C-alpha positions, 0 to 999 in steps of 0.5 A, spaced: 453 292 573 454 295 579 461 294 582 459 290 588 455 284 584 460 284 579 466 283 584 462 277 586 460 274 579 468 275 577 470 271 583 465 266 581 467 265 574 474 265 576 473 259 581 469 256 575 463 255 579 456 254 576 452 259 580 445 262 577 444 269 578 438 273 579 438 280 577 436 286 582 435 292 578 438 297 583 437 303 579 429 302 580 430 301 587 428 293 587 433 292 592 429 296 597 422 292 595 419 287 600 421 281 596 428 283 596 428 285 603 426 278 606 432 276 603 437 281 605 434 286 610 440 291 609 437 292 602 444 291 599 447 287 593 449 282 592 446 276 596 448 269 596 443 264 597 445 257 599 441 251 597 438 250 604 435 258 604 441 261 608 444 267 606 450 270 606 451 278 604 457 282 603 462 281 598 468 279 602 464 274 606 461 271 600 468 270 597 471 267 603 465 262 604 466 260 596 474 260 597 473 255 603 468 251 600 472 251 593 479 252 595 482 251 587 484 255 584 486 260 590 483 267 589 485 269 596 492 268 597 497 262 597 500 263 604 498 267 610 501 273 608 498 273 601 492 272 604 492 278 609 495 282 603 489 280 599 484 282 604 487 288 606 488 291 599 481 289 597 479 293 603 483 299 600 480 298 594 473 299 597 474 304 602 479 308 598 476 307 591 469 305 591 467 309 596 470 315 593 467 314 586 460 312 589 460 319 593 461 322 586 456 318 583 450 318 588 450 325 590 450 327 582 446 321 579 438 323 578 436 316 580 439 317 587 437 324 588 433 321 594 437 315 595 444 317 596 446 312 601 446 305 599 441 300 602 436 305 604 431 311 602 430 318 604 437 320 604 437 326 599 443 327 595 448 333 597 452 336 591 457 339 596 460 332 597 461 331 590 468 335 590 470 331 596 469 324 592 473 327 586 479 328 591 478 321 594 478 318 586 485 322 585 488 320 591 485 313 590 489 313 583 495 315 586 496 310 591 494 305 586 499 307 582 504 307 587 502 300 589 502 297 582 509 300 581 512 295 586 508 289 585 504 286 579 498 284 583 495 288 589 496 282 594 503 281 591 505 276 585 498 273 584 491 275 582 486 275 588 480 278 590 483 285 591 485 285 583 477 284 582 475 289 586 480 294 584 478 293 576 471 294 578 473 300 582 476 303 576 471 301 571 466 304 575 470 310 576 471 310 568 463 310 568 463 316 572 468 320 568 475 318 571 479 315 567 486 312 569 491 318 569 495 318 563 502 318 567 500 312 571 503 307 567 503 301 572 496 302 573 495 301 566 499 295 565 495 292 571 489 294 568 490 291 561 492 284 565 486 284 569 481 286 564 483 281 559 481 275 564 476 271 562 472 271 568 471 279 567 467 278 561 460 278 565 
């Protein structure tokens, strides 16, 4: 249930696609073992492997490929501006939210004591970075509330990949001990809407 694989799974489910999944145990470090590194030399998850053996990694690239191959229902906007907004806000969720929560989690969770950076080993956790991560999570929630007070979904009027990523960030933040602030009413309204979609039940 790591955030990045979950983002891809939600996208696939929302598209109504039947793509088989193979679990990779991130906690156990299976993503850094030779068998997986042959598929993804960066040691990151997820990876989409096509029928002909070619692979695509990085969630935005996987989703862009699937969107182009299966355009209905649209999950990356319905016009050029909304598509740009979906991509931009997906990036904001990654860089402003996921990165901050991961900074806290990877520098405090025992399984990552020697793997504090994704896709590699030998990087010792730095406890001092936890406080910086906490400040980042606080700012993430503030900016999320500001945006959702203006629009129903992150890219505007329609549900997109950005909302899937935002949901995964919020759930990861909750797992790490950072609930949605009580005063963030717009965020709570949005969270109830996006977390109740059938595609999220994966």
